[in-house]
N, CA, C and O atoms as a Tinker XYZ file with bonds, in Angstrom:
   516  protein
     1  N    -30.790000   41.282000   65.640000    73     2
     2  CA   -31.580000   40.509000   66.190000    64     1     3
     3  C    -31.642000   39.301000   65.607000    63     2     4     5
     4  O    -31.960000   39.565000   64.448000    81     3
     5  N    -31.521000   38.034000   65.711000    73     3     6
     6  CA   -31.750000   36.858000   64.670000    64     5     7
     7  C    -32.994000   36.672000   64.581000    63     6     8     9
     8  O    -33.666000   36.857000   65.595000    81     7
     9  N    -33.667000   36.239000   63.299000    73     7    10
    10  CA   -34.933000   35.879000   62.948000    64     9    11
    11  C    -34.967000   34.789000   62.042000    63    10    12    13
    12  O    -34.146000   34.584000   61.148000    81    11
    13  N    -36.145000   33.972000   62.370000    73    11    14
    14  CA   -36.288000   32.725000   61.298000    64    13    15
    15  C    -35.999000   33.067000   60.126000    63    14    16    17
    16  O    -36.371000   34.214000   59.880000    81    15
    17  N    -35.259000   32.319000   58.918000    73    15    18
    18  CA   -35.315000   32.785000   57.694000    64    17    19
    19  C    -35.399000   31.302000   56.783000    63    18    20    21
    20  O    -35.207000   31.289000   55.567000    81    19
    21  N    -35.684000   30.196000   57.503000    73    19    22
    22  CA   -35.751000   29.380000   56.607000    64    21    23
    23  C    -36.438000   27.954000   57.419000    63    22    24    25
    24  O    -35.820000   27.496000   58.381000    81    23
    25  N    -37.669000   27.338000   56.991000    73    23    26
    26  CA   -38.080000   25.834000   58.110000    64    25    27
    27  C    -38.046000   24.830000   57.146000    63    26    28    29
    28  O    -37.931000   24.901000   55.922000    81    27
    29  N    -38.188000   23.720000   58.033000    73    27    30
    30  CA   -38.048000   22.203000   57.339000    64    29    31
    31  C    -38.919000   21.401000   57.675000    63    30    32    33
    32  O    -39.155000   21.294000   58.878000    81    31
    33  N    -39.528000   20.739000   56.883000    73    31    34
    34  CA   -40.715000   19.844000   56.958000    64    33    35
    35  C    -39.722000   18.547000   56.893000    63    34    36    37
    36  O    -38.735000   18.477000   56.162000    81    35
    37  N    -40.248000   17.355000   57.956000    73    35    38
    38  CA   -39.568000   15.814000   58.041000    64    37    39
    39  C    -40.756000   15.226000   57.299000    63    38    40    41
    40  O    -41.853000   15.767000   57.442000    81    39
    41  N    -40.658000   14.428000   56.713000    73    39    42
    42  CA   -41.922000   13.631000   56.236000    64    41    43
    43  C    -41.397000   12.098000   55.729000    63    42    44    45
    44  O    -40.414000   11.967000   55.000000    81    43
    45  N    -42.082000   11.134000   56.154000    73    43    46
    46  CA   -41.907000    9.546000   56.086000    64    45    47
    47  C    -42.114000    9.393000   54.302000    63    46    48    49
    48  O    -41.523000    8.685000   53.487000    81    47
    49  N    -43.471000   10.616000   54.117000    73    47    50
    50  CA   -43.623000    9.913000   52.450000    64    49    51
    51  C    -43.608000   11.610000   51.916000    63    50    52    53
    52  O    -44.624000   12.288000   51.763000    81    51
    53  N    -42.412000   12.004000   51.721000    73    51    54
    54  CA   -42.206000   13.267000   50.878000    64    53    55
    55  C    -43.310000   13.489000   49.659000    63    54    56    57
    56  O    -43.893000   14.565000   49.791000    81    55
    57  N    -43.626000   12.915000   48.794000    73    55    58
    58  CA   -44.604000   13.142000   47.797000    64    57    59
    59  C    -45.920000   13.327000   48.537000    63    58    60    61
    60  O    -46.695000   14.195000   48.136000    81    59
    61  N    -46.233000   12.566000   49.601000    73    59    62
    62  CA   -47.825000   12.859000   50.047000    64    61    63
    63  C    -47.616000   14.235000   50.656000    63    62    64    65
    64  O    -48.638000   14.922000   50.646000    81    63
    65  N    -46.571000   14.785000   51.166000    73    63    66
    66  CA   -46.597000   15.856000   51.961000    64    65    67
    67  C    -46.490000   17.155000   51.147000    63    66    68    69
    68  O    -46.934000   18.267000   51.429000    81    67
    69  N    -45.792000   16.751000   50.066000    73    67    70
    70  CA   -46.064000   17.871000   48.692000    64    69    71
    71  C    -47.421000   18.074000   48.285000    63    70    72    73
    72  O    -47.881000   19.150000   47.904000    81    71
    73  N    -48.227000   16.668000   48.413000    73    71    74
    74  CA   -49.254000   16.947000   47.608000    64    73    75
    75  C    -50.371000   18.110000   48.698000    63    74    76    77
    76  O    -50.929000   19.129000   48.292000    81    75
    77  N    -50.429000   17.502000   50.203000    73    75    78
    78  CA   -50.804000   17.863000   51.174000    64    77    79
    79  C    -50.383000   19.525000   51.370000    63    78    80    81
    80  O    -51.275000   20.324000   51.652000    81    79
    81  N    -49.286000   19.880000   51.238000    73    79    82
    82  CA   -49.409000   21.302000   51.412000    64    81    83
    83  C    -49.604000   22.227000   50.220000    63    82    84    85
    84  O    -49.887000   23.411000   50.400000    81    83
    85  N    -49.446000   21.660000   48.900000    73    83    86
    86  CA   -49.859000   22.226000   47.504000    64    85    87
    87  C    -51.229000   22.254000   47.595000    63    86    88    89
    88  O    -51.725000   23.317000   47.221000    81    87
    89  N    -52.027000   21.371000   47.994000    73    87    90
    90  CA   -53.904000   21.529000   48.209000    64    89    91
    91  C    -53.963000   22.276000   49.259000    63    90    92    93
    92  O    -54.826000   23.062000   48.871000    81    91
    93  N    -53.634000   22.696000   50.526000    73    91    94
    94  CA   -53.850000   23.323000   51.475000    64    93    95
    95  C    -53.511000   24.944000   51.479000    63    94    96    97
    96  O    -54.289000   25.847000   51.788000    81    95
    97  N    -52.458000   25.035000   51.152000    73    95    98
    98  CA   -51.788000   26.384000   50.669000    64    97    99
    99  C    -51.306000   26.875000   49.713000    63    98   100   101
   100  O    -51.030000   28.075000   49.739000    81    99
   101  N    -51.038000   26.033000   48.485000    73    99   102
   102  CA   -50.412000   26.441000   47.441000    64   101   103
   103  C    -49.259000   26.664000   47.215000    63   102   104   105
   104  O    -48.976000   27.687000   46.591000    81   103
   105  N    -48.320000   25.845000   47.618000    73   103   106
   106  CA   -46.814000   25.721000   47.982000    64   105   107
   107  C    -46.607000   25.130000   46.812000    63   106   108   109
   108  O    -47.345000   24.423000   46.126000    81   107
   109  N    -45.224000   25.601000   46.622000    73   107   110
   110  CA   -44.425000   24.889000   45.144000    64   109   111
   111  C    -43.401000   24.049000   45.795000    63   110   112   113
   112  O    -42.970000   24.365000   46.904000    81   111
   113  N    -43.031000   23.115000   45.244000    73   111   114
   114  CA   -41.778000   22.503000   45.698000    64   113   115
   115  C    -40.963000   22.262000   44.455000    63   114   116   117
   116  O    -41.585000   22.041000   43.416000    81   115
   117  N    -39.603000   22.280000   44.433000    73   115   118
   118  CA   -38.698000   21.557000   43.433000    64   117   119
   119  C    -37.563000   20.878000   43.847000    63   118   120   121
   120  O    -36.702000   21.439000   44.525000    81   119
   121  N    -37.492000   19.830000   43.533000    73   119   122
   122  CA   -35.912000   19.177000   43.928000    64   121   123
   123  C    -34.813000   20.106000   43.926000    63   122   124   125
   124  O    -34.621000   21.054000   43.163000    81   123
   125  N    -34.144000   19.709000   44.860000    73   123   126
   126  CA   -32.749000   20.562000   45.045000    64   125   127
   127  C    -31.778000   19.651000   44.433000    63   126   128   129
   128  O    -32.186000   18.491000   44.386000    81   127
   129  N    -30.555000   19.858000   43.930000    73   127   130
   130  CA   -29.743000   19.399000   42.943000    64   129   131
   131  C    -28.572000   19.183000   43.967000    63   130   132   133
   132  O    -27.403000   19.141000   43.584000    81   131
   133  N    -28.884000   19.065000   45.109000    73   131   134
   134  CA   -27.603000   18.842000   46.024000    64   133   135
   135  C    -27.454000   17.315000   46.401000    63   134   136   137
   136  O    -28.174000   16.425000   45.947000    81   135
   137  N    -26.261000   17.112000   47.434000    73   135   138
   138  CA   -26.019000   15.912000   47.673000    64   137   139
   139  C    -27.029000   14.497000   48.163000    63   138   140   141
   140  O    -26.862000   13.278000   48.127000    81   139
   141  N    -28.040000   15.338000   48.585000    73   139   142
   142  CA   -29.169000   14.728000   49.759000    64   141   143
   143  C    -30.538000   14.797000   48.813000    63   142   144   145
   144  O    -30.683000   15.474000   47.795000    81   143
   145  N    -31.297000   14.093000   49.306000    73   143   146
   146  CA   -32.882000   14.194000   48.826000    64   145   147
   147  C    -33.669000   15.147000   49.483000    63   146   148   149
   148  O    -34.040000   14.939000   50.637000    81   147
   149  N    -34.001000   16.295000   48.803000    73   147   150
   150  CA   -34.136000   17.735000   49.568000    64   149   151
   151  C    -35.347000   18.231000   48.766000    63   150   152   153
   152  O    -35.443000   17.621000   47.701000    81   151
   153  N    -36.366000   19.219000   48.970000    73   151   154
   154  CA   -36.851000   20.025000   47.934000    64   153   155
   155  C    -37.088000   21.055000   48.628000    63   154   156   157
   156  O    -37.570000   21.096000   49.759000    81   155
   157  N    -36.767000   21.873000   47.991000    73   155   158
   158  CA   -37.018000   23.440000   48.192000    64   157   159
   159  C    -38.624000   24.027000   47.762000    63   158   160   161
   160  O    -39.267000   23.992000   46.713000    81   159
   161  N    -38.947000   24.672000   49.389000    73   159   162
   162  CA   -40.587000   25.123000   49.398000    64   161   163
   163  C    -40.463000   26.555000   49.332000    63   162   164   165
   164  O    -39.767000   27.283000   50.040000    81   163
   165  N    -41.309000   26.890000   48.293000    73   163   166
   166  CA   -41.713000   28.322000   47.897000    64   165   167
   167  C    -43.169000   28.575000   48.521000    63   166   168   169
   168  O    -44.115000   27.928000   48.072000    81   167
   169  N    -43.388000   29.632000   49.687000    73   167   170
   170  CA   -44.654000   29.520000   50.201000    64   169   171
   171  C    -45.485000   30.959000   49.616000    63   170   172   173
   172  O    -46.645000   31.239000   49.918000    81   171
   173  N    -44.732000   31.652000   48.853000    73   171   174
   174  CA   -45.025000   33.036000   48.445000    64   173   175
   175  C    -44.210000   33.534000   47.167000    63   174   176   177
   176  O    -43.272000   32.976000   46.596000    81   175
   177  N    -44.872000   34.804000   46.869000    73   175   178
   178  CA   -44.192000   35.682000   45.904000    64   177   179
   179  C    -43.022000   36.233000   46.507000    63   178   180   181
   180  O    -43.123000   36.437000   47.716000    81   179
   181  N    -41.718000   36.583000   45.858000    73   179   182
   182  CA   -40.496000   37.175000   46.401000    64   181   183
   183  C    -41.063000   38.555000   46.853000    63   182   184   185
   184  O    -41.904000   39.097000   46.136000    81   183
   185  N    -40.597000   39.220000   48.142000    73   183   186
   186  CA   -40.899000   40.500000   48.646000    64   185   187
   187  C    -42.143000   40.637000   49.417000    63   186   188   189
   188  O    -42.523000   41.697000   49.913000    81   187
   189  N    -42.856000   39.332000   49.506000    73   187   190
   190  CA   -43.897000   39.481000   50.391000    64   189   191
   191  C    -43.468000   38.995000   51.504000    63   190   192   193
   192  O    -42.443000   38.313000   51.506000    81   191
   193  N    -44.349000   39.318000   52.963000    73   191   194
   194  CA   -43.842000   39.018000   54.093000    64   193   195
   195  C    -43.764000   37.234000   53.923000    63   194   196   197
   196  O    -44.501000   36.557000   53.206000    81   195
   197  N    -42.652000   36.740000   54.806000    73   195   198
   198  CA   -43.059000   35.302000   55.068000    64   197   199
   199  C    -41.281000   34.813000   54.844000    63   198   200   201
   200  O    -40.271000   35.506000   54.714000    81   199
   201  N    -41.486000   33.324000   54.875000    73   199   202
   202  CA   -40.230000   32.712000   54.824000    64   201   203
   203  C    -40.453000   31.411000   54.002000    63   202   204   205
   204  O    -41.502000   30.779000   54.125000    81   203
   205  N    -39.452000   31.011000   53.158000    73   203   206
   206  CA   -39.504000   29.674000   52.523000    64   205   207
   207  C    -38.763000   28.838000   53.184000    63   206   208   209
   208  O    -38.114000   29.202000   54.164000    81   207
   209  N    -38.761000   27.485000   52.691000    73   207   210
   210  CA   -38.258000   26.326000   53.473000    64   209   211
   211  C    -37.726000   25.135000   52.749000    63   210   212   213
   212  O    -37.153000   25.291000   51.671000    81   211
   213  N    -37.867000   24.078000   53.224000    73   211   214
   214  CA   -37.525000   22.917000   52.331000    64   213   215
   215  C    -38.238000   21.765000   52.964000    63   214   216   217
   216  O    -38.601000   21.806000   54.139000    81   215
   217  N    -38.432000   20.772000   52.208000    73   215   218
   218  CA   -38.710000   19.142000   52.512000    64   217   219
   219  C    -37.593000   18.222000   52.581000    63   218   220   221
   220  O    -36.681000   18.271000   51.755000    81   219
   221  N    -37.634000   17.138000   53.812000    73   219   222
   222  CA   -36.860000   16.133000   53.498000    64   221   223
   223  C    -37.471000   15.048000   54.002000    63   222   224   225
   224  O    -38.533000   15.158000   54.615000    81   223
   225  N    -36.867000   13.871000   53.799000    73   223   226
   226  CA   -37.285000   12.449000   54.101000    64   225   227
   227  C    -37.045000   12.291000   55.786000    63   226   228   229
   228  O    -35.895000   12.426000   56.204000    81   227
   229  N    -37.790000   12.096000   56.432000    73   227   230
   230  CA   -37.642000   11.632000   57.743000    64   229   231
   231  C    -36.746000   10.805000   58.242000    63   230   232   233
   232  O    -36.659000    9.732000   57.644000    81   231
   233  N    -36.025000   10.968000   59.182000    73   231   234
   234  CA   -34.957000    9.921000   59.189000    64   233   235
   235  C    -34.998000    9.001000   60.682000    63   234   236   237
   236  O    -34.025000    8.436000   61.183000    81   235
   237  N    -36.222000    9.023000   61.158000    73   235   238
   238  CA   -36.776000    8.613000   62.442000    64   237   239
   239  C    -38.225000    8.511000   62.471000    63   238   240   241
   240  O    -38.906000    8.932000   61.536000    81   239
   241  N    -38.742000    7.953000   63.536000    73   239   242
   242  CA   -40.123000    7.654000   63.420000    64   241   243
   243  C    -41.202000    8.961000   63.351000    63   242   244   245
   244  O    -40.883000    9.936000   64.031000    81   243
   245  N    -42.080000    9.016000   62.806000    73   243   246
   246  CA   -43.272000   10.015000   63.089000    64   245   247
   247  C    -43.660000   10.293000   64.126000    63   246   248   249
   248  O    -43.762000    9.425000   64.993000    81   247
   249  N    -43.991000   11.574000   64.355000    73   247   250
   250  CA   -44.817000   11.874000   65.889000    64   249   251
   251  C    -45.828000   11.077000   66.464000    63   250   252   253
   252  O    -46.580000   10.587000   65.622000    81   251
   253  N    -46.102000   10.773000   67.735000    73   251   254
   254  CA   -46.815000    9.555000   67.931000    64   253   255
   255  C    -48.178000   10.680000   68.463000    63   254   256   257
   256  O    -47.885000   11.779000   68.933000    81   255
   257  N    -49.317000   10.340000   68.351000    73   255   258
   258  CA   -50.307000   10.802000   68.514000    64   257   259
   259  C    -50.435000   11.000000   70.173000    63   258   260   261
   260  O    -50.484000   10.041000   70.942000    81   259
   261  N    -50.476000   12.227000   70.547000    73   259   262
   262  CA   -50.733000   12.650000   71.650000    64   261   263
   263  C    -49.296000   13.163000   72.707000    63   262   264   265
   264  O    -49.226000   13.708000   73.809000    81   263
   265  N    -48.270000   12.664000   71.712000    73   263   266
   266  CA   -46.966000   13.455000   72.407000    64   265   267
   267  C    -46.841000   14.830000   72.527000    63   266   268   269
   268  O    -47.329000   15.586000   71.688000    81   267
   269  N    -46.176000   15.254000   73.581000    73   267   270
   270  CA   -45.521000   16.590000   73.712000    64   269   271
   271  C    -45.100000   17.089000   72.631000    63   270   272   273
   272  O    -44.429000   16.333000   71.928000    81   271
   273  N    -45.340000   18.495000   72.137000    73   271   274
   274  CA   -44.691000   19.238000   71.011000    64   273   275
   275  C    -43.228000   19.267000   71.342000    63   274   276   277
   276  O    -42.872000   19.698000   72.439000    81   275
   277  N    -42.497000   18.905000   70.601000    73   275   278
   278  CA   -40.893000   18.789000   70.495000    64   277   279
   279  C    -40.024000   19.428000   69.624000    63   278   280   281
   280  O    -38.888000   19.032000   69.362000    81   279
   281  N    -40.566000   20.430000   69.172000    73   279   282
   282  CA   -40.157000   21.146000   68.233000    64   281   283
   283  C    -40.665000   22.496000   68.132000    63   282   284   285
   284  O    -41.660000   22.779000   68.799000    81   283
   285  N    -40.068000   23.467000   67.316000    73   283   286
   286  CA   -40.595000   24.744000   66.982000    64   285   287
   287  C    -42.194000   24.448000   66.191000    63   286   288   289
   288  O    -42.506000   23.485000   65.490000    81   287
   289  N    -43.044000   25.655000   66.593000    73   287   290
   290  CA   -44.092000   24.996000   65.877000    64   289   291
   291  C    -44.540000   26.346000   65.057000    63   290   292   293
   292  O    -44.800000   27.384000   65.666000    81   291
   293  N    -44.617000   26.237000   63.446000    73   291   294
   294  CA   -44.659000   27.466000   62.622000    64   293   295
   295  C    -46.394000   27.523000   62.514000    63   294   296   297
   296  O    -47.245000   26.637000   62.597000    81   295
   297  N    -46.458000   28.676000   62.338000    73   295   298
   298  CA   -48.222000   29.253000   62.408000    64   297   299
   299  C    -47.890000   30.025000   60.933000    63   298   300   301
   300  O    -46.976000   30.831000   60.761000    81   299
   301  N    -48.806000   29.600000   59.978000    73   299   302
   302  CA   -49.283000   30.140000   58.572000    64   301   303
   303  C    -50.318000   31.209000   58.612000    63   302   304   305
   304  O    -51.418000   31.072000   59.147000    81   303
   305  N    -49.862000   32.366000   57.964000    73   303   306
   306  CA   -50.934000   33.349000   57.948000    64   305   307
   307  C    -52.030000   33.116000   56.949000    63   306   308   309
   308  O    -51.691000   33.196000   55.768000    81   307
   309  N    -53.456000   32.804000   57.252000    73   307   310
   310  CA   -54.262000   32.271000   56.278000    64   309   311
   311  C    -55.386000   33.357000   56.498000    63   310   312   313
   312  O    -55.768000   33.943000   57.511000    81   311
   313  N    -55.899000   33.424000   54.755000    73   311   314
   314  CA   -56.956000   34.444000   54.920000    64   313   315
   315  C    -58.176000   34.223000   55.604000    63   314   316   317
   316  O    -58.862000   35.199000   55.908000    81   315
   317  N    -58.614000   32.843000   55.946000    73   315   318
   318  CA   -59.688000   32.250000   56.414000    64   317   319
   319  C    -59.535000   31.019000   57.046000    63   318   320   321
   320  O    -59.535000   29.937000   56.458000    81   319
   321  N    -59.399000   31.189000   58.298000    73   319   322
   322  CA   -59.426000   29.737000   59.347000    64   321   323
   323  C    -60.146000   28.831000   58.924000    63   322   324   325
   324  O    -59.761000   27.737000   58.513000    81   323
   325  N    -61.692000   29.382000   59.024000    73   323   326
   326  CA   -62.716000   28.412000   58.922000    64   325   327
   327  C    -62.644000   27.583000   57.581000    63   326   328   329
   328  O    -62.745000   26.358000   57.642000    81   327
   329  N    -62.459000   28.263000   56.296000    73   327   330
   330  CA   -62.124000   27.553000   54.974000    64   329   331
   331  C    -60.921000   26.878000   54.966000    63   330   332   333
   332  O    -60.953000   25.818000   54.340000    81   331
   333  N    -60.018000   27.134000   55.403000    73   331   334
   334  CA   -58.632000   26.429000   55.803000    64   333   335
   335  C    -58.861000   25.088000   56.140000    63   334   336   337
   336  O    -58.588000   24.131000   55.415000    81   335
   337  N    -59.601000   25.014000   57.765000    73   335   338
   338  CA   -60.184000   23.950000   58.281000    64   337   339
   339  C    -61.219000   23.066000   57.328000    63   338   340   341
   340  O    -61.296000   21.838000   57.372000    81   339
   341  N    -61.851000   23.765000   56.625000    73   339   342
   342  CA   -62.924000   22.823000   55.768000    64   341   343
   343  C    -62.274000   22.257000   54.776000    63   342   344   345
   344  O    -62.752000   21.250000   54.254000    81   343
   345  N    -61.149000   22.760000   54.364000    73   343   346
   346  CA   -60.263000   22.184000   53.531000    64   345   347
   347  C    -59.399000   21.110000   53.683000    63   346   348   349
   348  O    -59.049000   20.350000   52.780000    81   347
   349  N    -58.897000   21.041000   55.433000    73   347   350
   350  CA   -57.845000   20.294000   55.850000    64   349   351
   351  C    -58.298000   18.802000   55.594000    63   350   352   353
   352  O    -57.378000   17.996000   55.458000    81   351
   353  N    -59.474000   18.369000   55.517000    73   351   354
   354  CA   -59.368000   16.732000   55.693000    64   353   355
   355  C    -59.256000   16.246000   54.244000    63   354   356   357
   356  O    -58.664000   15.182000   54.061000    81   355
   357  N    -59.720000   16.854000   53.278000    73   355   358
   358  CA   -59.562000   16.544000   52.130000    64   357   359
   359  C    -58.389000   16.858000   51.684000    63   358   360   361
   360  O    -58.267000   16.567000   50.494000    81   359
   361  N    -57.567000   17.287000   52.107000    73   359   362
   362  CA   -55.980000   17.489000   51.565000    64   361   363
   363  C    -55.072000   16.390000   52.523000    63   362   364   365
   364  O    -53.876000   16.109000   52.447000    81   363
   365  N    -56.097000   15.903000   53.423000    73   363   366
   366  CA   -55.173000   14.591000   54.074000    64   365   367
   367  C    -54.435000   14.966000   55.505000    63   366   368   369
   368  O    -53.591000   14.246000   56.039000    81   367
   369  N    -54.979000   16.412000   56.102000    73   367   370
   370  CA   -54.497000   16.842000   57.235000    64   369   371
   371  C    -55.652000   16.324000   58.465000    63   370   372   373
   372  O    -56.660000   15.667000   58.200000    81   371
   373  N    -55.331000   16.690000   59.579000    73   371   374
   374  CA   -56.330000   16.490000   60.828000    64   373   375
   375  C    -56.021000   17.890000   61.616000    63   374   376   377
   376  O    -55.096000   18.703000   61.588000    81   375
   377  N    -57.257000   17.770000   62.336000    73   375   378
   378  CA   -57.199000   19.164000   63.495000    64   377   379
   379  C    -56.674000   18.519000   64.749000    63   378   380   381
   380  O    -56.993000   17.390000   65.122000    81   379
   381  N    -55.844000   19.324000   65.366000    73   379   382
   382  CA   -54.937000   19.022000   66.470000    64   381   383
   383  C    -55.930000   19.759000   67.888000    63   382   384   385
   384  O    -56.177000   19.212000   68.963000    81   383
   385  N    -56.337000   21.113000   67.434000    73   383   386
   386  CA   -56.911000   22.032000   68.581000    64   385   387
   387  C    -57.663000   23.129000   67.551000    63   386   388   389
   388  O    -57.314000   23.825000   66.598000    81   387
   389  N    -58.757000   22.902000   68.215000    73   387   390
   390  CA   -59.805000   24.236000   67.530000    64   389   391
   391  C    -59.509000   25.419000   67.289000    63   390   392   393
   392  O    -58.496000   25.885000   67.810000    81   391
   393  N    -60.077000   25.976000   66.691000    73   391   394
   394  CA   -60.056000   27.461000   66.096000    64   393   395
   395  C    -60.312000   28.048000   67.731000    63   394   396   397
   396  O    -61.074000   27.467000   68.504000    81   395
   397  N    -59.373000   29.563000   68.183000    73   395   398
   398  CA   -59.987000   30.051000   69.339000    64   397   399
   399  C    -59.309000   31.360000   68.858000    63   398   400   401
   400  O    -58.368000   31.494000   68.075000    81   399
   401  N    -59.952000   32.191000   69.456000    73   399   402
   402  CA   -59.292000   34.049000   69.620000    64   401   403
   403  C    -58.072000   34.100000   70.352000    63   402   404   405
   404  O    -57.852000   33.498000   71.403000    81   403
   405  N    -57.252000   34.888000   69.712000    73   403   406
   406  CA   -56.300000   35.347000   70.223000    64   405   407
   407  C    -56.826000   36.692000   70.328000    63   406   408   409
   408  O    -57.006000   37.340000   69.297000    81   407
   409  N    -57.137000   37.263000   71.658000    73   407   410
   410  CA   -57.873000   38.725000   71.595000    64   409   411
   411  C    -56.910000   39.875000   71.032000    63   410   412   413
   412  O    -55.761000   40.167000   71.363000    81   411
   413  N    -57.801000   40.453000   70.030000    73   411   414
   414  CA   -56.788000   41.713000   69.894000    64   413   415
   415  C    -55.768000   41.182000   68.256000    63   414   416   417
   416  O    -55.509000   41.957000   67.335000    81   415
   417  N    -55.503000   40.201000   68.297000    73   415   418
   418  CA   -54.915000   39.405000   67.265000    64   417   419
   419  C    -55.489000   38.916000   65.872000    63   418   420   421
   420  O    -55.375000   39.377000   64.736000    81   419
   421  N    -56.063000   37.956000   66.315000    73   419   422
   422  CA   -56.876000   37.062000   65.274000    64   421   423
   423  C    -57.223000   35.771000   65.829000    63   422   424   425
   424  O    -57.399000   35.654000   67.041000    81   423
   425  N    -57.346000   34.688000   64.948000    73   423   426
   426  CA   -57.810000   33.358000   64.913000    64   425   427
   427  C    -56.916000   32.495000   64.707000    63   426   428   429
   428  O    -56.146000   32.577000   63.750000    81   427
   429  N    -56.884000   31.391000   65.711000    73   427   430
   430  CA   -55.859000   30.501000   65.532000    64   429   431
   431  C    -56.391000   29.121000   65.834000    63   430   432   433
   432  O    -57.339000   28.917000   66.593000    81   431
   433  N    -55.638000   28.079000   65.115000    73   431   434
   434  CA   -56.091000   26.856000   65.298000    64   433   435
   435  C    -54.827000   25.923000   65.048000    63   434   436   437
   436  O    -53.882000   26.289000   64.348000    81   435
   437  N    -54.885000   24.803000   65.618000    73   435   438
   438  CA   -53.507000   24.261000   65.394000    64   437   439
   439  C    -53.920000   22.778000   64.691000    63   438   440   441
   440  O    -54.832000   22.084000   65.141000    81   439
   441  N    -53.257000   22.475000   63.736000    73   439   442
   442  CA   -53.657000   21.311000   62.535000    64   441   443
   443  C    -52.252000   20.414000   62.582000    63   442   444   445
   444  O    -51.129000   20.818000   62.887000    81   443
   445  N    -52.638000   19.145000   62.206000    73   443   446
   446  CA   -51.385000   18.283000   61.620000    64   445   447
   447  C    -51.401000   17.971000   60.345000    63   446   448   449
   448  O    -52.540000   17.927000   59.879000    81   447
   449  N    -50.410000   17.702000   59.492000    73   447   450
   450  CA   -50.212000   17.323000   58.385000    64   449   451
   451  C    -50.181000   15.732000   58.214000    63   450   452   453
   452  O    -50.129000   15.081000   59.257000    81   451
   453  N    -50.205000   15.122000   57.132000    73   451   454
   454  CA   -50.594000   13.856000   57.057000    64   453   455
   455  C    -49.581000   12.671000   57.836000    63   454   456   457
   456  O    -49.901000   11.508000   58.081000    81   455
   457  N    -48.187000   13.384000   58.158000    73   455   458
   458  CA   -47.344000   12.627000   58.882000    64   457   459
   459  C    -47.404000   13.278000   60.330000    63   458   460   461
   460  O    -46.308000   13.304000   60.890000    81   459
   461  N    -48.316000   13.731000   60.942000    73   459   462
   462  CA   -48.300000   14.006000   62.349000    64   461   463
   463  C    -47.575000   15.233000   62.551000    63   462   464   465
   464  O    -47.432000   15.524000   63.739000    81   463
   465  N    -47.027000   16.117000   61.629000    73   463   466
   466  CA   -46.387000   17.422000   62.166000    64   465   467
   467  C    -47.478000   18.206000   62.138000    63   466   468   469
   468  O    -48.381000   18.171000   61.301000    81   467
   469  N    -47.332000   19.243000   63.502000    73   467   470
   470  CA   -48.265000   20.191000   64.037000    64   469   471
   471  C    -47.561000   21.568000   63.413000    63   470   472   473
   472  O    -46.385000   21.929000   63.455000    81   471
   473  N    -48.815000   22.243000   62.774000    73   471   474
   474  CA   -48.514000   23.638000   62.535000    64   473   475
   475  C    -49.649000   24.319000   62.890000    63   474   476   477
   476  O    -50.727000   23.737000   63.011000    81   475
   477  N    -49.494000   25.673000   63.096000    73   475   478
   478  CA   -50.636000   26.776000   63.326000    64   477   479
   479  C    -50.989000   27.279000   61.871000    63   478   480   481
   480  O    -50.249000   27.257000   60.887000    81   479
   481  N    -52.353000   27.760000   61.961000    73   479   482
   482  CA   -52.766000   28.605000   60.925000    64   481   483
   483  C    -54.046000   29.973000   62.072000    63   482   484   485
   484  O    -54.859000   29.923000   62.996000    81   483
   485  N    -53.505000   30.833000   61.279000    73   483   486
   486  CA   -53.577000   32.282000   61.850000    64   485   487
   487  C    -54.364000   33.073000   60.971000    63   486   488   489
   488  O    -53.879000   33.356000   59.876000    81   487
   489  N    -55.461000   33.462000   61.262000    73   487   490
   490  CA   -56.600000   34.421000   60.480000    64   489   491
   491  C    -56.344000   35.857000   61.115000    63   490   492   493
   492  O    -57.240000   36.233000   61.870000    81   491
   493  N    -55.344000   36.661000   60.949000    73   491   494
   494  CA   -55.375000   38.192000   61.505000    64   493   495
   495  C    -56.583000   38.917000   61.439000    63   494   496   497
   496  O    -57.224000   39.115000   60.407000    81   495
   497  N    -56.936000   39.390000   62.817000    73   495   498
   498  CA   -58.305000   40.152000   63.148000    64   497   499
   499  C    -58.446000   40.711000   64.609000    63   498   500   501
   500  O    -58.743000   40.150000   65.664000    81   499
   501  N    -58.155000   41.911000   64.328000    73   499   502
   502  CA   -57.954000   42.866000   65.540000    64   501   503
   503  C    -59.012000   42.370000   66.392000    63   502   504   505
   504  O    -58.673000   41.835000   67.447000    81   503
   505  N    -60.486000   42.478000   66.046000    73   503   506
   506  CA   -61.648000   42.497000   66.491000    64   505   507
   507  C    -61.982000   40.855000   67.415000    63   506   508   509
   508  O    -62.936000   40.538000   68.125000    81   507
   509  N    -60.849000   40.154000   67.048000    73   507   510
   510  CA   -60.956000   38.769000   67.858000    64   509   511
   511  C    -61.106000   38.760000   69.255000    63   510   512   513
   512  O    -60.243000   39.307000   69.941000    81   511
   513  N    -62.091000   38.211000   69.781000    73   511   514
   514  CA   -62.426000   37.909000   71.358000    64   513   515
   515  C    -62.451000   36.896000   71.875000    63   514   516
   516  O    -62.720000   36.820000   73.073000    81   515
């Protein structure tokens, strides 16, 4: 069965997006030596659950505030949703949907990066109600 193996972030200002994701999640970025402007994103240690991705310069307009979701939304596993939300503003992001319980699974919130890209953050907690 096919599974996600790579994600891609589109950014009007790639340097600003790198700073945001480094500050909020500790991700690492390395310029790709290919024929286009592209950065490889490392999200964790090899062998740990999760996938790595890429970052590229946006080729159109950034998402408009209030528009419907028009792409896949990736959700990041975080150790503490409240702490991540507390760091969000200083990193340059904003809250899209407040923390909510996903009963029996954990705590979920939706945030936006500085370019308006939507992503989820999830703290696993089987006792969430």
